[in-house]
C-alpha positions in Angstrom: 0.2 -0.1 0.3 2.9 2.4 0.9 4.4 1.8 -2.7 1.0 2.8 -4.1 0.7 5.9 -2.0 4.2 7.1 -3.1 3.4 6.4 -6.6 0.3 8.6 -6.3 2.3 11.3 -4.7 5.1 10.9 -7.3 2.5 11.3 -10.1 0.9 14.4 -8.7 4.4 15.9 -8.3 5.1 15.0 -12.1 1.9 16.8 -13.5 2.6 20.0 -11.5 4.5 22.5 -13.3 7.6 24.4 -11.9 6.0 26.8 -9.6 6.6 28.9 -6.7 6.8 26.8 -3.5 4.0 28.5 -1.7 1.4 27.2 -4.2 2.3 23.5 -3.5 0.7 21.4 -0.9 0.8 18.0 0.5 -1.4 16.1 3.0 -2.9 13.1 4.3 -6.4 11.9 5.7 -7.9 9.2 7.9 -11.7 8.1 8.1 -14.2 5.8 7.6 -15.3 4.2 4.0 -18.7 2.8 3.6 -19.3 0.4 0.7 -22.6 -1.0 -0.7 -22.3 -4.4 -2.7 -24.8 -4.8 -5.8 -27.1 -7.5 -4.7 -27.5 -8.7 -8.3 -23.8 -9.6 -8.2 -23.4 -10.9 -4.8 -26.7 -12.2 -3.3 -27.3 -16.1 -3.7 -31.0 -15.7 -3.1 -30.8 -19.3 -1.9 -33.1 -20.6 1.3 -31.0 -21.6 4.3 -28.2 -19.0 3.6 -28.0 -15.8 5.6 -26.4 -13.0 4.1 -24.9 -9.9 5.6 -22.6 -6.9 4.5 -19.5 -5.4 6.5 -19.9 -2.1 4.9 -17.8 0.4 7.1 -13.9 0.2 7.2 -11.1 2.3 8.3 -9.7 4.2 5.3 -7.1 6.8 4.5 -5.5 8.7 1.7 -2.5 10.6 0.7 -2.8 13.7 -1.7 -1.0 16.5 -3.4 -2.1 19.9 -4.9 -1.3 23.0 -6.8 -3.2 26.0 -6.1 -3.9 27.9 -9.3 -5.4 30.9 -7.2 -7.2 31.3 -3.7 -10.2 29.9 -5.2 -9.2 26.8 -7.6 -6.7 24.1 -7.2 -5.9 20.8 -8.8 -5.5 17.9 -6.5 -4.3 14.4 -7.1 -3.6 11.2 -4.8 -4.1 7.7 -3.6 -6.9 6.5 -1.3 -7.0 2.9 0.5 -10.7 2.3 1.2 -10.3 -0.7 3.1 -11.8 -4.4 2.5 -15.3 -4.5 3.0 -17.0 -8.0 2.9 -20.1 -9.7 1.8 -20.8 -12.7 4.3 -22.5 -16.0 3.6 -23.6 -18.4 6.3 -25.2 -21.8 6.2 -25.4 -25.0 8.4 -21.6 -26.1 8.5 -20.0 -23.5 6.6 -19.6 -19.7 6.6 -17.6 -17.7 4.0 -17.2 -14.3 2.4 -16.4 -12.0 -0.6 -13.9 -9.7 0.3 -13.1 -6.6 -1.7 -9.8 -4.6 -1.5 -10.6 -1.3 -2.8 -8.3 1.4 -3.8 -8.1 4.6 -6.1 -5.7 6.9 -7.9 -7.7 10.2 -8.5 -7.2 13.9 -9.9 -9.7 16.5 -9.3 -10.3 20.1 -9.8 -11.1 22.0 -6.1 -13.0 25.2 -5.8 -13.0 26.9 -2.5 -15.4 29.6 -1.1 -13.7 31.5 1.7 -16.0 32.1 4.4 -13.3 34.4 6.1 -9.5 34.5 6.2 -9.2 31.0 7.8 -12.4 29.2 7.0 -13.7 27.9 3.7 -15.9 25.3 2.1 -15.1 23.6 -1.2 -16.2 21.2 -3.6 -14.4 18.6 -5.9 -15.0 17.2 -9.3 -12.5 14.8 -11.3 -11.6 11.3 -12.3 -10.7 8.3 -10.3 -8.9 5.1 -11.5 -10.9 2.4 -9.2 -9.3 -0.8 -8.6 -11.4 -3.7 -7.1 -9.6 -7.1 -6.1 -12.3 -9.6 -4.8 -11.5 -12.9 -3.3 -14.2 -15.7 -2.3 -13.3 -18.1 0.5 -15.2 -20.2 3.1 -14.0 -21.8 6.5 -14.6 -25.3 5.4 -11.9 -27.1 3.7 -14.4 -29.9 2.3 -16.5 -27.2 0.8 -13.5 -25.2 -0.7 -12.3 -28.4 -2.2 -15.5 -29.2 -3.9 -16.1 -25.6 -5.5 -12.5 -24.7 -6.0 -12.3 -22.2 -3.5 -10.7 -19.8 -2.9 -10.9 -17.9 -6.1 -10.3 -14.3 -6.9 -10.5 -11.6 -9.6 -9.5 -8.0 -10.0 -10.8 -5.0 -12.2 -9.9 -1.5 -12.7 -12.3 1.2 -14.2 -12.1 4.9 -14.3 -15.0 6.7 -12.9 -16.2 10.0 -11.9 -15.4 11.5 -8.5 -17.1 14.2 -6.5 -16.7 15.5 -3.1 -17.5 18.5 -0.7 -15.9 19.6 2.5 -14.6 22.4 4.8 -11.1 23.5 5.5 -9.5 25.7 8.6 -6.3 27.4 8.3 -4.1 27.0 11.5 -1.4 29.3 10.1 0.1 30.3 6.5 1.5 26.7 6.0 -1.0 24.2 8.0 -4.9 23.5 7.5 -7.2 21.1 8.7 -10.1 19.6 6.7 -13.0 17.5 6.8 -14.6 16.0 3.6 -17.1 13.6 2.1 -16.1 12.0 -1.3 -18.1 9.6 -3.5 -15.6 7.5 -5.5 -18.4 5.8 -7.6 -18.4 2.1 -8.7 -15.8 -0.4 -8.4 -15.6 -3.6 -10.5 -18.1 -4.8 -13.2 -20.8 -7.6 -13.0 -19.0 -10.0 -15.2 -15.8 -9.8 -13.2 -15.5 -8.9 -9.6 -19.1 -7.6 -9.2 -20.1 -4.2 -8.5 -19.4 -2.2 -5.4 -20.0 1.6 -4.5 -18.0 3.4 -2.0 -17.7 6.5 -0.2 -15.2 8.1 2.2 -15.8 10.5 5.1 -12.4 11.8 6.7 -10.5 14.3 8.3 -6.9 15.5 7.5 -4.2 17.8 7.4 -2.6 19.6 4.7 0.9 21.3 4.5 1.6 24.3 2.2 5.1 24.9 1.3 
């Protein structure tokens, strides 16, 4: 995961032009992701099989940005949205489809200043969503019969949007809270479709 995060920051730095140092910032956030599984792809709809979803997971992101002005910025980064599960349980066996979700994103950020320290913002961009799904059970005989575990992965580009608020502690350091919607992960013909959102708090440092 660290390798992916560093790659995202390097990507952000590569696309930023040579500019005055005061216009560049980096940061990180931590929070909770919430993922929903498409029941058409994941539900067995079989009598005697109980199903549930473990939707909320600890998540984090690293980001870097370039301020075009006090109002507009370009931001890019990497988000790890955790590993939510779709759980199955029947007599003598239980299992789960585990979805490891991550994203590389770039977005335009527009900020409305309430005062010198506090502002609200919106983000709109593109995200390269990667879904790695594995299916396994706790019963060795069941696994052998049905060829488990199995896994698949899929990467798709989707739209990203978000809203948030930011408070400047000083000219270099600011705190932020935000909501981001990363849209769909995976496809019905491979990993199955999930949708993931992120609610986080973080800190940014402006050089």
